[in-house]
C-alpha positions in Angstrom: 220.6 50.4 101.8 217.5 49.3 99.8 217.9 49.4 95.8 216.0 47.7 93.3 218.6 45.2 92.6 218.5 44.4 96.4 214.9 44.1 96.3 215.4 41.3 94.0 217.9 39.7 96.0 215.8 40.0 99.2 213.0 38.1 97.2 215.4 35.3 97.0 217.1 35.5 100.6 215.3 37.6 103.1 217.6 40.0 104.5 217.4 41.4 108.4 216.5 45.2 108.1 218.2 47.5 110.6 216.2 48.8 113.4 216.9 51.0 116.1 215.0 53.2 119.1 213.6 56.5 118.7 211.9 57.9 121.5 211.2 54.4 122.8 209.7 53.4 119.4 211.3 50.6 117.2 212.1 52.3 113.9 213.0 50.2 110.7 215.4 51.8 108.5 215.9 51.2 104.9 218.8 49.2 105.5 219.8 45.9 105.7 222.3 43.5 107.4 224.8 42.1 104.9 224.2 38.1 105.3 226.7 35.4 105.1 226.1 34.5 101.3 227.0 38.3 100.1 230.2 38.3 102.2 231.4 35.5 100.6 230.3 36.8 96.9 232.4 40.2 96.9 231.3 41.0 93.2 227.5 40.8 93.9 228.1 42.4 97.1 229.9 45.3 95.3 227.3 45.4 92.6 224.4 45.9 95.3 226.5 48.7 97.0 227.0 50.4 94.0 223.1 50.2 93.2 222.6 51.3 96.7 224.9 54.3 96.6 223.5 55.4 93.1 219.8 55.0 94.6 220.9 57.2 97.7 222.5 59.7 95.5 219.6 60.2 93.3 217.1 60.4 96.4 219.3 63.2 97.9 219.0 64.8 94.8 215.3 64.8 94.8 215.3 65.9 98.3 217.3 69.1 97.5 215.1 69.7 94.8 211.9 69.8 96.9 212.6 71.0 100.6 211.2 69.6 103.6 208.6 72.0 105.4 210.9 72.6 108.0 213.3 74.3 105.5 211.0 77.1 104.9 210.8 80.2 107.0 209.1 80.1 110.1 208.3 76.5 110.2 210.5 74.6 112.8 210.9 70.6 113.1 208.0 70.6 115.6 205.7 72.4 113.4 206.3 70.3 110.6 205.5 67.3 112.7 202.1 68.8 113.6 201.6 69.5 110.0 202.3 65.8 109.2 200.3 64.7 111.8 197.2 66.9 110.3 197.9 65.1 106.7 200.0 68.0 105.3 203.0 66.0 104.2 204.9 68.5 101.9 205.7 71.8 100.7 203.5 71.7 97.7 200.4 70.5 99.7 201.1 73.7 102.2 201.2 75.9 99.1 197.9 74.4 97.5 196.1 74.2 100.6 197.0 78.0 101.9 197.7 79.1 105.1 194.1 79.1 106.6 193.2 75.8 105.8 196.4 74.5 107.2 195.9 76.4 110.4 192.3 74.9 110.8 193.8 71.4 110.2 196.5 71.9 112.9 193.3 73.5 115.3 191.5 70.2 114.6 194.5 68.2 116.4 195.7 70.8 118.6 193.5 73.5 120.4 196.6 75.3 121.4 197.5 76.6 118.0 197.0 80.5 117.9 197.5 83.3 115.7 201.0 83.3 115.4 201.2 80.0 113.8 198.8 81.2 111.4 201.4 84.0 110.5 204.2 81.5 110.5 202.4 79.6 108.0 201.7 82.5 105.9 205.1 83.5 105.9 206.2 80.4 104.9 204.0 80.4 102.1 205.1 83.6 100.6 208.6 83.1 101.8 208.5 86.2 104.6 209.6 86.1 108.1 206.1 86.2 110.2 207.1 89.5 111.4 207.7 90.7 108.2 204.3 89.9 106.4 202.7 93.2 104.9 200.4 95.1 107.6 197.4 94.6 105.0 198.1 90.6 105.1 198.5 90.4 108.7 194.9 92.5 109.3 193.2 90.2 107.0 194.6 87.2 108.9 193.9 88.6 111.8 190.0 89.3 110.8 189.7 85.9 109.7 191.3 84.4 112.8 188.7 86.5 115.2 185.7 85.4 113.0 186.8 81.7 113.2 187.2 81.9 117.0 183.8 83.6 117.4 182.5 81.1 115.1 183.9 78.2 117.1 183.1 79.6 120.2 179.2 80.0 119.2 179.4 76.5 117.8 180.9 74.9 121.1 178.3 77.0 123.3 175.5 75.6 121.3 176.7 72.0 121.4 177.1 72.1 125.0 
């Protein structure tokens, strides 16, 4: 696994990264094959392995401190991937942008996102299930959604 000490080793002796196929695409991992030189130097191999383990443990702590988008209420892996495609890569980014702006970014790349997605985003931000959002919030979001759709329809018809 990649770590700072391993990067120094790789500079001197390039290692082959581990690669696998996912949905037909090659994905390069942050792991490397152990070369013959390392196998013949168990002390160095153990030192690099210990550094890699420490790096992995620190990364796990960081991830647990900052959840993925899919870990929020209402957000599935599919919606997380759509948010990534729209440039929204973190929970903090979602919070900063707000549900409406995130929905607009999603709508720009996928015309099929609708009102339920807007509710899901708002619920993710406020920590509610979409069905449990306060009625006033739902009404305000619905009014905004309707105005946005009307605005899109009007601008779409004036273009054609």
